[in-house]
DSSP file (Angstrom, degrees, kcal/mol; ACC not computed):
  #  RESIDUE AA STRUCTURE BP1 BP2  ACC     N-H-->O    O-->H-N    N-H-->O    O-->H-N    TCO  KAPPA ALPHA  PHI   PSI    X-CA   Y-CA   Z-CA
    1    1 A E     >        0   0    0      0, 0.0     4,-2.4     0, 0.0     5,-0.2   0.000 360.0 360.0 360.0 -35.0   -2.7   24.6   -1.0
    2    2 A I  H  >  +     0   0    0      2,-0.2     4,-1.8     1,-0.2     6,-0.2   0.925 360.0  50.9 -64.7 -43.6   -3.7   27.7    1.0
    3    3 A L  H  4>S+     0   0    0      1,-0.2     5,-2.9     2,-0.2    -1,-0.2   0.895 109.8  50.8 -60.4 -39.5   -7.3   27.4   -0.2
    4    4 A F  H >45S+     0   0    0      1,-0.2     3,-2.0     3,-0.2    -1,-0.2   0.939 109.2  50.1 -63.1 -46.3   -7.3   23.8    0.9
    5    5 A R  H 3<5S+     0   0    0     -4,-2.4    -1,-0.2     1,-0.3    -2,-0.2   0.809 108.0  53.8 -62.8 -28.9   -5.9   24.7    4.3
    6    6 A L  T 3<5S-     0   0    0     -4,-1.8    -1,-0.3    -5,-0.2    -2,-0.2   0.396 118.1-117.0 -83.7   3.4   -8.6   27.3    4.7
    7    7 A K  T < 5S+     0   0    0     -3,-2.0     2,-1.0     1,-0.2    -3,-0.2   0.782  73.1 136.9  64.6  29.4  -11.2   24.6    3.9
    8    8 A R     >< +     0   0    0     -5,-2.9     4,-2.4     1,-0.2    -1,-0.2  -0.632  23.7 165.0 -99.4  71.2  -12.3   26.3    0.7
    9    9 A F  H  >  +     0   0    0     -2,-1.0     4,-2.7     1,-0.2    -1,-0.2   0.843  65.1  51.8 -66.9 -40.3  -12.3   23.0   -1.1
   10   10 A A  H  > S+     0   0    0      2,-0.2     4,-2.1     1,-0.2    -1,-0.2   0.919 113.8  45.6 -64.2 -42.0  -14.2   23.9   -4.2
   11   11 A R  H  > S+     0   0    0      2,-0.2     4,-2.2     1,-0.2    -2,-0.2   0.895 112.1  51.8 -66.5 -39.7  -11.9   26.9   -4.9
   12   12 A A  H  X S+     0   0    0     -4,-2.4     4,-2.7     1,-0.2     5,-0.2   0.922 108.5  51.6 -62.0 -43.1   -8.9   24.7   -4.2
   13   13 A E  H  X S+     0   0    0     -4,-2.7     4,-2.8     1,-0.2    -2,-0.2   0.932 109.0  50.4 -58.0 -46.1  -10.2   22.2   -6.7
   14   14 A A  H  X S+     0   0    0     -4,-2.1     4,-2.3     1,-0.2    -1,-0.2   0.899 111.5  47.9 -60.9 -41.6  -10.6   24.9   -9.3
   15   15 A E  H  X S+     0   0    0     -4,-2.2     4,-2.4     2,-0.2    -1,-0.2   0.912 112.4  48.3 -67.2 -42.6   -7.0   26.1   -8.8
   16   16 A Y  H  X S+     0   0    0     -4,-2.7     4,-2.9     2,-0.2    -2,-0.2   0.914 111.4  51.3 -62.3 -41.9   -5.6   22.6   -8.9
   17   17 A T  H  X S+     0   0    0     -4,-2.8     4,-2.0    -5,-0.2    -2,-0.2   0.916 110.4  48.1 -62.5 -43.6   -7.5   22.0  -12.1
   18   18 A A  H  X S+     0   0    0     -4,-2.3     4,-1.7     2,-0.2    -1,-0.2   0.915 112.7  49.1 -63.1 -42.7   -6.3   25.1  -13.7
   19   19 A Y  H  X S+     0   0    0     -4,-2.4     4,-2.7     1,-0.2    -2,-0.2   0.938 110.6  49.7 -61.5 -46.9   -2.7   24.3  -12.7
   20   20 A L  H  < S+     0   0    0     -4,-2.9    -1,-0.2     1,-0.2    -2,-0.2   0.846 110.8  50.5 -63.9 -33.5   -3.0   20.7  -14.1
   21   21 A A  H  < S+     0   0    0     -4,-2.0    -1,-0.2    -5,-0.2    -2,-0.2   0.839 118.8  36.7 -71.1 -32.9   -4.3   22.0  -17.4
   22   22 A A  H  < S+     0   0    0     -4,-1.7    -2,-0.2    -3,-0.2    -1,-0.2   0.763  94.4  95.1 -93.0 -27.2   -1.5   24.6  -17.8
   23   23 A A     <  -     0   0    0     -4,-2.7     3,-0.1    -5,-0.2    -4,-0.0  -0.425  53.9-160.1 -74.2 136.6    1.5   22.7  -16.4
   24   24 A E  S    S+     0   0    0      1,-0.2     2,-0.5    -2,-0.2    -1,-0.1   0.847  84.7  36.4 -78.7 -36.1    3.7   20.9  -18.8
   25   25 A S  S    S+     0   0    0      2,-0.0     2,-0.3     0, 0.0    -1,-0.2  -0.971  73.2 169.7-124.3 120.9    5.2   18.7  -16.1
   26   26 A V        -     0   0    0     -2,-0.5    -6,-0.0    -3,-0.1     3,-0.0  -0.837  20.2-140.3-126.5 165.2    3.2   17.4  -13.2
   27   27 A Q    >>  -     0   0    0     -2,-0.3     3,-1.2     1,-0.1     4,-1.0  -0.806  31.8-106.3-119.9 160.9    3.7   14.9  -10.4
   28   28 A P  H 3> S+     0   0    0      0, 0.0     4,-2.3     0, 0.0     3,-0.4   0.867 117.6  64.0 -53.6 -36.8    1.3   12.3   -8.9
   29   29 A D  H 3> S+     0   0    0      1,-0.2     4,-2.6     2,-0.2     5,-0.2   0.826  94.6  60.0 -59.1 -31.6    1.1   14.6   -5.8
   30   30 A D  H <> S+     0   0    0     -3,-1.2     4,-1.8     1,-0.2    -1,-0.2   0.919 109.4  41.8 -62.9 -42.5   -0.6   17.3   -7.9
   31   31 A Y  H  X S+     0   0    0     -4,-1.0     4,-2.5    -3,-0.4    -2,-0.2   0.855 112.1  55.1 -72.1 -35.2   -3.4   14.9   -8.7
   32   32 A L  H  X S+     0   0    0     -4,-2.3     4,-2.2     2,-0.2    -2,-0.2   0.916 107.6  50.1 -62.7 -41.8   -3.5   13.6   -5.2
   33   33 A R  H  X S+     0   0    0     -4,-2.6     4,-2.2     2,-0.2    -2,-0.2   0.923 111.5  47.3 -63.6 -44.1   -4.0   17.1   -3.9
   34   34 A R  H  X S+     0   0    0     -4,-1.8     4,-2.3     1,-0.2    -1,-0.2   0.926 111.0  51.8 -64.4 -41.6   -6.8   17.9   -6.3
   35   35 A A  H  X S+     0   0    0     -4,-2.5     4,-3.2     1,-0.2    -1,-0.2   0.891 109.1  50.6 -61.3 -38.4   -8.5   14.6   -5.4
   36   36 A E  H  X S+     0   0    0     -4,-2.2     4,-2.2     2,-0.2    -1,-0.2   0.889 108.5  51.9 -66.6 -38.2   -8.3   15.4   -1.7
   37   37 A A  H  < S+     0   0    0     -4,-2.2     4,-0.3     2,-0.2    -2,-0.2   0.901 114.1  44.1 -63.3 -39.1   -9.9   18.8   -2.4
   38   38 A I  H >< S+     0   0    0     -4,-2.3     3,-1.8     1,-0.2    -2,-0.2   0.956 114.2  47.7 -69.2 -50.6  -12.7   17.1   -4.3
   39   39 A A  H >< S+     0   0    0     -4,-3.2     3,-1.7     1,-0.3     6,-0.2   0.818 103.3  63.7 -62.0 -30.7  -13.2   14.4   -1.7
   40   40 A S  T 3< S+     0   0    0     -4,-2.2    -1,-0.3     1,-0.3    -2,-0.2   0.608  87.1  72.7 -70.2 -10.7  -13.2   16.9    1.1
   41   41 A Q  T <  S-     0   0    0     -3,-1.8    -1,-0.3     1,-0.3    -2,-0.2   0.522 118.1 -79.1 -80.6  -4.7  -16.3   18.4   -0.4
   42   42 A G    X   -     0   0    0     -3,-1.7     3,-2.2    -4,-0.2    -1,-0.3  -0.427  46.7 -71.8 125.6 162.3  -18.3   15.4    0.9
   43   43 A D  G >  S+     0   0    0      1,-0.3     3,-1.5     2,-0.2     4,-0.3   0.754 120.6  68.1 -61.1 -26.0  -19.0   11.8    0.1
   44   44 A T  G 3  S+     0   0    0      1,-0.3    -1,-0.3    -3,-0.1     4,-0.2   0.640  99.5  53.0 -68.7 -10.7  -21.2   12.7   -2.9
   45   45 A H  G <> S+     0   0    0     -3,-2.2     4,-1.9    -6,-0.2    -1,-0.3   0.358  77.4  99.5-102.7   3.1  -18.0   13.9   -4.6
   46   46 A L  H <> S+     0   0    0     -3,-1.5     4,-2.4     1,-0.2     5,-0.2   0.884  79.0  54.5 -61.8 -40.2  -16.0   10.7   -4.1
   47   47 A A  H  > S+     0   0    0     -4,-0.3     4,-2.4     1,-0.2    -1,-0.2   0.900 108.4  50.0 -61.1 -39.5  -16.7    9.5   -7.7
   48   48 A R  H  > S+     0   0    0      2,-0.2     4,-2.1     1,-0.2    -1,-0.2   0.877 108.7  52.7 -65.4 -36.2  -15.3   12.8   -9.1
   49   49 A A  H  X S+     0   0    0     -4,-1.9     4,-1.9     2,-0.2    -2,-0.2   0.916 109.7  48.2 -64.5 -42.2  -12.2   12.4   -6.9
   50   50 A V  H  X S+     0   0    0     -4,-2.4     4,-2.5     1,-0.2    -2,-0.2   0.920 110.3  51.9 -63.1 -43.5  -11.7    8.9   -8.3
   51   51 A N  H  X S+     0   0    0     -4,-2.4     4,-2.0     1,-0.2    -1,-0.2   0.874 106.7  54.6 -60.5 -37.0  -12.1   10.3  -11.8
   52   52 A S  H  X S+     0   0    0     -4,-2.1     4,-1.6     2,-0.2    -1,-0.2   0.908 109.2  46.9 -62.6 -42.5   -9.5   12.9  -11.1
   53   53 A L  H  X S+     0   0    0     -4,-1.9     4,-2.3     1,-0.2    -2,-0.2   0.886 108.7  54.9 -67.3 -38.3   -7.0   10.3  -10.0
   54   54 A D  H  X S+     0   0    0     -4,-2.5     4,-2.5     1,-0.2    -1,-0.2   0.881 104.4  55.0 -61.5 -36.9   -7.8    8.3  -13.1
   55   55 A E  H  X S+     0   0    0     -4,-2.0     4,-2.2     1,-0.2    -1,-0.2   0.919 108.4  48.5 -60.4 -43.1   -7.0   11.3  -15.2
   56   56 A G  H  X S+     0   0    0     -4,-1.6     4,-3.1     2,-0.2     5,-0.3   0.889 109.4  52.0 -64.0 -39.5   -3.6   11.4  -13.5
   57   57 A I  H  X S+     0   0    0     -4,-2.3     4,-2.2     1,-0.2    -2,-0.2   0.909 110.5  48.6 -64.2 -42.0   -3.1    7.7  -14.1
   58   58 A R  H  < S+     0   0    0     -4,-2.5    -1,-0.2     1,-0.2    -2,-0.2   0.900 117.8  41.3 -63.4 -39.6   -3.8    8.3  -17.8
   59   59 A R  H  < S+     0   0    0     -4,-2.2    -2,-0.2    -5,-0.2    -1,-0.2   0.893 129.4  25.5 -76.2 -39.9   -1.5   11.2  -18.0
   60   60 A L  H  < S-     0   0    0     -4,-3.1    -3,-0.2     1,-0.3    -2,-0.2   0.568 104.3-122.8-103.5 -11.6    1.4    9.9  -15.9
   61   61 A G     <  -     0   0    0     -4,-2.2     2,-0.8    -5,-0.3    -1,-0.3  -0.375  65.7 -15.3  90.2-178.9    1.0    6.1  -16.3
   62   62 A A        +     0   0    0     -2,-0.1     2,-0.6    -4,-0.1     3,-0.1  -0.429  67.9 176.9 -64.5 104.3    0.6    3.6  -13.5
   63   63 A A    >>  -     0   0    0     -2,-0.8     4,-2.5     1,-0.1     3,-0.6  -0.959  24.8-147.0-111.7 117.0    1.6    5.5  -10.4
   64   64 A E  H 3> S+     0   0    0     -2,-0.6     4,-2.9     1,-0.3     5,-0.3   0.847  96.7  55.1 -55.4 -38.7    1.1    3.4   -7.3
   65   65 A S  H 3> S+     0   0    0      1,-0.2     4,-1.8     2,-0.2    -1,-0.3   0.898 111.3  44.5 -63.8 -39.0    0.2    6.4   -5.1
   66   66 A L  H <> S+     0   0    0     -3,-0.6     4,-2.4     2,-0.2    -2,-0.2   0.907 114.6  48.8 -70.3 -41.7   -2.6    7.4   -7.5
   67   67 A E  H  X S+     0   0    0     -4,-2.5     4,-2.3     2,-0.2    -2,-0.2   0.913 111.3  48.9 -65.4 -43.0   -3.9    3.8   -7.8
   68   68 A E  H  X S+     0   0    0     -4,-2.9     4,-2.4    -5,-0.2    -1,-0.2   0.918 113.1  46.5 -63.9 -42.8   -3.9    3.2   -4.1
   69   69 A R  H  X S+     0   0    0     -4,-1.8     4,-2.7    -5,-0.3     5,-0.2   0.893 111.3  51.8 -68.6 -37.9   -5.8    6.4   -3.4
   70   70 A A  H  X S+     0   0    0     -4,-2.4     4,-2.4     1,-0.2    -1,-0.2   0.899 110.2  50.3 -62.5 -39.3   -8.3    5.7   -6.2
   71   71 A L  H  X S+     0   0    0     -4,-2.3     4,-2.3     2,-0.2    -2,-0.2   0.928 111.5  47.6 -62.5 -46.1   -8.8    2.3   -4.7
   72   72 A E  H  X S+     0   0    0     -4,-2.4     4,-2.5     1,-0.2    -2,-0.2   0.923 114.7  45.0 -62.3 -45.5   -9.4    3.7   -1.2
   73   73 A L  H  X S+     0   0    0     -4,-2.7     4,-1.9     2,-0.2    -1,-0.2   0.866 111.4  52.8 -70.1 -35.0  -11.8    6.4   -2.5
   74   74 A S  H  X>S+     0   0    0     -4,-2.4     5,-1.7    -5,-0.2     4,-0.5   0.919 111.5  46.9 -63.7 -42.6  -13.7    3.9   -4.6
   75   75 A R  H ><5S+     0   0    0     -4,-2.3     3,-1.4     1,-0.2    -2,-0.2   0.929 110.9  51.6 -63.8 -44.5  -14.1    1.6   -1.6
   76   76 A R  H 3<5S+     0   0    0     -4,-2.5    -1,-0.2     1,-0.3    -2,-0.2   0.828 105.1  56.7 -61.9 -31.8  -15.3    4.6    0.5
   77   77 A S  H 3<5S-     0   0    0     -4,-1.9    -1,-0.3    -5,-0.2    -2,-0.2   0.623 115.1-117.4 -75.9 -11.6  -17.8    5.5   -2.1
   78   78 A G  T <<5 +     0   0    0     -3,-1.4     2,-1.6    -4,-0.5     3,-0.2   0.593  68.7 139.9  87.2  10.8  -19.3    2.0   -1.8
   79   79 A N     >< +     0   0    0     -5,-1.7     4,-2.5     1,-0.2    -1,-0.2  -0.621  20.2 170.1 -89.0  80.6  -18.6    1.1   -5.4
   80   80 A T  H  > S+     0   0    0     -2,-1.6     4,-2.9     1,-0.2     5,-0.3   0.883  71.8  54.5 -62.6 -41.5  -17.5   -2.5   -4.7
   81   81 A Q  H  > S+     0   0    0      1,-0.2     4,-2.0     2,-0.2    -1,-0.2   0.934 112.7  43.0 -60.4 -46.4  -17.4   -3.6   -8.4
   82   82 A D  H  > S+     0   0    0      2,-0.2     4,-2.6     1,-0.2    -1,-0.2   0.896 113.5  53.0 -65.1 -40.8  -15.0   -0.8   -9.3
   83   83 A T  H  X S+     0   0    0     -4,-2.5     4,-2.4     1,-0.2    -2,-0.2   0.931 110.7  45.7 -61.9 -46.4  -13.0   -1.3   -6.1
   84   84 A L  H  X S+     0   0    0     -4,-2.9     4,-2.6     2,-0.2    -1,-0.2   0.873 111.9  52.5 -66.8 -36.3  -12.5   -5.0   -6.9
   85   85 A R  H  X S+     0   0    0     -4,-2.0     4,-2.5    -5,-0.3    -2,-0.2   0.935 111.0  46.9 -62.7 -45.4  -11.6   -4.3  -10.5
   86   86 A R  H  X S+     0   0    0     -4,-2.6     4,-2.4     1,-0.2    -2,-0.2   0.906 112.2  50.6 -62.2 -41.4   -9.0   -1.8   -9.4
   87   87 A L  H  X S+     0   0    0     -4,-2.4     4,-2.8     2,-0.2    -2,-0.2   0.918 110.5  48.8 -63.3 -43.9   -7.6   -4.3   -6.9
   88   88 A D  H  X S+     0   0    0     -4,-2.6     4,-1.7     2,-0.2    -2,-0.2   0.907 110.9  50.8 -62.9 -41.8   -7.4   -7.0   -9.5
   89   89 A D  H  X S+     0   0    0     -4,-2.5     4,-0.6     2,-0.2    -2,-0.2   0.912 112.7  46.4 -61.5 -42.8   -5.6   -4.6  -11.9
   90   90 A L  H >X S+     0   0    0     -4,-2.4     3,-1.3     1,-0.2     4,-1.1   0.925 111.0  51.1 -66.0 -45.2   -3.1   -3.7   -9.3
   91   91 A M  H 3< S+     0   0    0     -4,-2.8    -1,-0.2     1,-0.3    -2,-0.2   0.802 101.1  63.4 -64.9 -27.7   -2.5   -7.3   -8.2
   92   92 A A  H 3< S+     0   0    0     -4,-1.7    -1,-0.3     1,-0.2    -2,-0.2   0.744 110.8  38.6 -66.9 -21.3   -1.9   -8.3  -11.8
   93   93 A R  H << S+     0   0    0     -3,-1.3     2,-0.3    -4,-0.6    -1,-0.2   0.596 100.1  83.2-105.4 -14.1    1.2   -6.0  -11.9
   94   94 A V     <  -     0   0    0     -4,-1.1     3,-0.1    -3,-0.2     0, 0.0  -0.653  62.5-146.8 -98.8 151.8    2.7   -6.4   -8.4
   95   95 A R  S    S+     0   0    0     -2,-0.3     2,-0.6     1,-0.2    -1,-0.1   0.922  89.2  48.7 -77.3 -46.7    5.1   -9.2   -7.3
   96   96 A Y        +     0   0    0      1,-0.1     4,-0.2     2,-0.0    -1,-0.2  -0.866  60.0 170.8-103.4 119.4    3.9   -9.5   -3.8
   97   97 A K     >  +     0   0    0     -2,-0.6     4,-2.8     1,-0.1     5,-0.3   0.431  45.0 103.7-107.7  -2.3    0.2   -9.7   -3.4
   98   98 A E  H  > S+     0   0    0      1,-0.2     4,-2.2     2,-0.2     5,-0.2   0.899  84.1  45.9 -54.8 -50.6   -0.3  -10.6    0.3
   99   99 A H  H  > S+     0   0    0      1,-0.2     4,-2.1     2,-0.2    -1,-0.2   0.905 115.5  47.7 -58.0 -42.9   -1.4   -7.2    1.4
  100  100 A W  H  > S+     0   0    0      2,-0.2     4,-2.4     1,-0.2    -1,-0.2   0.847 109.0  52.9 -71.9 -34.6   -3.8   -6.8   -1.5
  101  101 A L  H  X S+     0   0    0     -4,-2.8     4,-2.3     2,-0.2    -1,-0.2   0.896 109.0  50.6 -65.3 -39.2   -5.3  -10.3   -1.0
  102  102 A A  H  X S+     0   0    0     -4,-2.2     4,-2.2    -5,-0.3    -2,-0.2   0.925 110.6  48.7 -63.3 -43.7   -6.0   -9.4    2.6
  103  103 A L  H  X S+     0   0    0     -4,-2.1     4,-2.6     2,-0.2    -2,-0.2   0.901 108.2  54.8 -62.3 -40.6   -7.7   -6.2    1.5
  104  104 A R  H  X S+     0   0    0     -4,-2.4     4,-2.4     1,-0.2    -1,-0.2   0.927 108.0  49.5 -57.9 -45.2   -9.7   -8.2   -1.0
  105  105 A G  H  X S+     0   0    0     -4,-2.3     4,-2.4     1,-0.2    -1,-0.2   0.914 109.8  51.1 -59.4 -43.4  -10.9  -10.4    1.8
  106  106 A D  H  X S+     0   0    0     -4,-2.2     4,-2.3     2,-0.2    -2,-0.2   0.916 110.7  48.2 -60.4 -44.3  -11.9   -7.4    3.9
  107  107 A I  H  X S+     0   0    0     -4,-2.6     4,-1.4     1,-0.2    -1,-0.2   0.921 112.2  49.0 -63.3 -43.8  -13.9   -5.9    1.0
  108  108 A L  H  <>S+     0   0    0     -4,-2.4     5,-3.0     1,-0.2    -1,-0.2   0.858 109.1  52.3 -67.6 -35.1  -15.7   -9.2    0.4
  109  109 A V  H ><5S+     0   0    0     -4,-2.4     3,-2.0     1,-0.2    -1,-0.2   0.936 106.7  53.7 -63.1 -45.0  -16.5   -9.6    4.1
  110  110 A D  H 3<5S+     0   0    0     -4,-2.3    -1,-0.2     1,-0.3    -2,-0.2   0.838 110.4  47.4 -57.3 -32.2  -18.0   -6.1    4.1
  111  111 A E  T 3<5S-     0   0    0     -4,-1.4    -1,-0.3    -5,-0.1    -2,-0.2   0.380 115.1-119.0 -89.8   3.4  -20.2   -7.2    1.1
  112  112 A R  T < 5 +     0   0    0     -3,-2.0     2,-1.0     1,-0.2    -3,-0.2   0.803  69.9 139.2  61.9  30.7  -21.1  -10.4    2.9
  113  113 A R     >< +     0   0    0     -5,-3.0     4,-2.2     1,-0.2    -1,-0.2  -0.645  23.2 167.0-100.0  71.5  -19.6  -12.5    0.2
  114  114 A F  H  >  +     0   0    0     -2,-1.0     4,-2.8     1,-0.2     5,-0.2   0.826  64.3  53.2 -67.1 -39.0  -18.1  -14.8    2.7
  115  115 A A  H  > S+     0   0    0      1,-0.2     4,-2.0     2,-0.2    -1,-0.2   0.921 113.5  44.8 -64.0 -41.9  -17.1  -17.7    0.5
  116  116 A E  H  > S+     0   0    0      2,-0.2     4,-2.3     1,-0.2    -2,-0.2   0.881 112.9  51.6 -67.8 -37.9  -15.0  -15.4   -1.7
  117  117 A A  H  X S+     0   0    0     -4,-2.2     4,-2.7     2,-0.2     5,-0.2   0.928 108.7  50.7 -63.8 -44.6  -13.6  -13.7    1.4
  118  118 A Q  H  X S+     0   0    0     -4,-2.8     4,-2.6     1,-0.2    -2,-0.2   0.916 110.5  49.6 -59.2 -43.7  -12.5  -17.0    2.8
  119  119 A A  H  X S+     0   0    0     -4,-2.0     4,-2.5     2,-0.2    -1,-0.2   0.900 110.8  49.9 -62.8 -41.0  -10.8  -17.9   -0.4
  120  120 A A  H  X S+     0   0    0     -4,-2.3     4,-2.2     2,-0.2    -2,-0.2   0.926 112.3  46.9 -64.6 -44.3   -9.0  -14.6   -0.6
  121  121 A Y  H  X S+     0   0    0     -4,-2.7     4,-2.5     2,-0.2    -2,-0.2   0.909 112.8  49.4 -64.0 -41.4   -7.8  -14.9    3.0
  122  122 A E  H  X S+     0   0    0     -4,-2.6     4,-2.2    -5,-0.2    -2,-0.2   0.902 110.9  49.5 -65.0 -40.1   -6.7  -18.5    2.4
  123  123 A T  H  X S+     0   0    0     -4,-2.5     4,-2.4     2,-0.2    -1,-0.2   0.883 109.9  52.6 -63.8 -38.2   -4.8  -17.4   -0.7
  124  124 A C  H  X S+     0   0    0     -4,-2.2     4,-2.4     2,-0.2    -2,-0.2   0.938 109.7  47.3 -61.3 -48.4   -3.2  -14.7    1.2
  125  125 A L  H  X S+     0   0    0     -4,-2.5     4,-2.3     1,-0.2    -2,-0.2   0.881 111.6  51.2 -63.5 -38.0   -2.0  -17.1    3.9
  126  126 A E  H  X S+     0   0    0     -4,-2.2     4,-1.4     2,-0.2    -1,-0.2   0.918 109.7  49.9 -63.9 -43.3   -0.7  -19.5    1.3
  127  127 A A  H  X S+     0   0    0     -4,-2.4     4,-0.5     1,-0.2    -2,-0.2   0.896 110.5  50.3 -62.4 -40.2    1.2  -16.6   -0.4
  128  128 A I  H >< S+     0   0    0     -4,-2.4     3,-1.2     1,-0.2    -1,-0.2   0.923 108.4  52.1 -63.4 -43.4    2.7  -15.6    3.0
  129  129 A S  H 3< S+     0   0    0     -4,-2.3    -1,-0.2     1,-0.3    -2,-0.2   0.778 107.0  54.2 -66.0 -25.0    3.8  -19.2    3.7
  130  130 A Q  H 3< S+     0   0    0     -4,-1.4    -1,-0.3    -3,-0.2     2,-0.2   0.553  81.0 111.1 -86.7  -7.6    5.6  -19.4    0.3
  131  131 A R    <<  -     0   0    0     -3,-1.2     3,-0.1    -4,-0.5    -3,-0.0  -0.492  62.6-146.7 -69.0 133.1    7.7  -16.3    0.9
  132  132 A R  S    S+     0   0    0     -2,-0.2     2,-0.6     1,-0.2    -1,-0.2   0.909  86.9  47.7 -65.4 -43.7   11.3  -17.2    1.3
  133  133 A R  S    S-     0   0    0     -3,-0.0     2,-0.6     2,-0.0    -1,-0.2  -0.892  74.8-156.7-107.7 117.7   12.0  -14.4    3.7
  134  134 A Q        -     0   0    0     -2,-0.6     2,-0.2    -3,-0.1    -5,-0.0  -0.822  16.3-172.4 -94.5 125.3    9.6  -14.0    6.6
  135  135 A T     >  -     0   0    0     -2,-0.6     4,-2.3     1,-0.1     5,-0.2  -0.625  39.3-106.5-110.7 169.9    9.5  -10.5    8.1
  136  136 A A  H  > S+     0   0    0     -2,-0.2     4,-2.4     1,-0.2     5,-0.2   0.881 121.8  53.3 -62.7 -37.4    7.8   -9.1   11.2
  137  137 A A  H  > S+     0   0    0      2,-0.2     4,-2.3     1,-0.2    -1,-0.2   0.908 109.5  47.3 -65.5 -41.7    5.4   -7.3    8.9
  138  138 A L  H  > S+     0   0    0      2,-0.2     4,-2.7     1,-0.2    -2,-0.2   0.890 111.2  51.7 -66.0 -38.0    4.5  -10.6    7.1
  139  139 A D  H  X S+     0   0    0     -4,-2.3     4,-2.3     2,-0.2    -2,-0.2   0.910 110.4  48.4 -64.7 -40.9    4.1  -12.3   10.5
  140  140 A A  H  X S+     0   0    0     -4,-2.4     4,-2.4     2,-0.2    -2,-0.2   0.905 112.2  49.0 -65.1 -40.8    1.7   -9.5   11.7
  141  141 A L  H  X S+     0   0    0     -4,-2.3     4,-3.0     2,-0.2     5,-0.3   0.915 109.8  52.2 -64.3 -42.5   -0.3   -9.8    8.4
  142  142 A R  H  X S+     0   0    0     -4,-2.7     4,-2.5     1,-0.2    -2,-0.2   0.926 111.3  46.3 -58.5 -46.3   -0.4  -13.6    8.9
  143  143 A R  H  X S+     0   0    0     -4,-2.3     4,-2.2     2,-0.2    -1,-0.2   0.920 114.2  48.2 -62.6 -44.2   -1.8  -13.3   12.4
  144  144 A D  H  X S+     0   0    0     -4,-2.4     4,-2.2     2,-0.2    -2,-0.2   0.932 114.5  44.3 -62.8 -47.6   -4.3  -10.6   11.3
  145  145 A V  H  X S+     0   0    0     -4,-3.0     4,-2.8     1,-0.2    -1,-0.2   0.889 111.4  54.0 -67.4 -39.0   -5.6  -12.6    8.4
  146  146 A S  H  X S+     0   0    0     -4,-2.5     4,-1.6    -5,-0.3    -1,-0.2   0.914 110.0  47.7 -60.5 -42.3   -5.7  -15.8   10.4
  147  147 A A  H  X S+     0   0    0     -4,-2.2     4,-1.0     2,-0.2    -2,-0.2   0.909 112.9  48.2 -65.2 -42.2   -7.9  -14.0   13.0
  148  148 A K  H >X S+     0   0    0     -4,-2.2     4,-0.8     1,-0.2     3,-0.6   0.896 107.7  55.6 -65.1 -39.4  -10.1  -12.6   10.3
  149  149 A L  H >< S+     0   0    0     -4,-2.8     3,-0.7     1,-0.2    -1,-0.2   0.871 103.4  55.0 -61.2 -37.0  -10.5  -16.0    8.6
  150  150 A K  H 3< S+     0   0    0     -4,-1.6    -1,-0.2     1,-0.2    -2,-0.2   0.796 108.0  50.3 -66.6 -27.2  -11.7  -17.5   11.9
  151  151 A R  H << S+     0   0    0     -4,-1.0    -1,-0.2    -3,-0.6    -2,-0.2   0.594  84.9 103.3 -87.6 -11.6  -14.5  -14.9   12.1
  152  152 A V  S << S-     0   0    0     -4,-0.8     3,-0.1    -3,-0.7   -43,-0.0  -0.571  84.4-110.4 -73.3 127.2  -15.7  -15.4    8.5
  153  153 A P        -     0   0    0      0, 0.0   -35,-0.1     0, 0.0    -1,-0.1  -0.353  43.3-110.8 -55.9 134.6  -19.0  -17.4    8.5
  154  154 A K        -     0   0    0      1,-0.1   -39,-0.1    -4,-0.1   -40,-0.1  -0.309  26.8-105.2 -74.3 151.3  -18.1  -20.8    7.1
  155  155 A R              0   0    0      1,-0.1    -1,-0.1   -41,-0.1    -3,-0.0  -0.364 360.0 360.0 -67.3 150.7  -19.4  -22.0    3.7
  156  156 A E              0   0    0     -2,-0.1    -1,-0.1     0, 0.0    -2,-0.0   0.401 360.0 360.0-107.0 360.0  -22.1  -24.6    3.7
């Protein structure tokens, strides 16, 4: 952690890797720290950071913090196919999908896949409307997604 704070990211990565190899018991945060050390070395290292998180997922099982960060880094790296696959895998396991459907729409808009984005946003709004308990967070998400849906170029 000291090496990371000193911005010696490659050395920090090496130390985290050595720790992960030797430790009998590790936590998701250990893999998150190593992934951050890798990602901090520049965008050309994002795929390695994602691979590091995948290693943690294999070792520890489905850990939401690792999956979410892998999804974020995959998106940042521009690997849309991998990002959407990860998103689909995550949505298959979670009960409430609204947040993830909204993110799917955002990713698809970025890729100019407008018809798919529109469908994702509409599915998100439908899921929100079917929720028994409406919260302030769901209302904010509904407003945000509704606004985004209005900006999506319409299908022809």
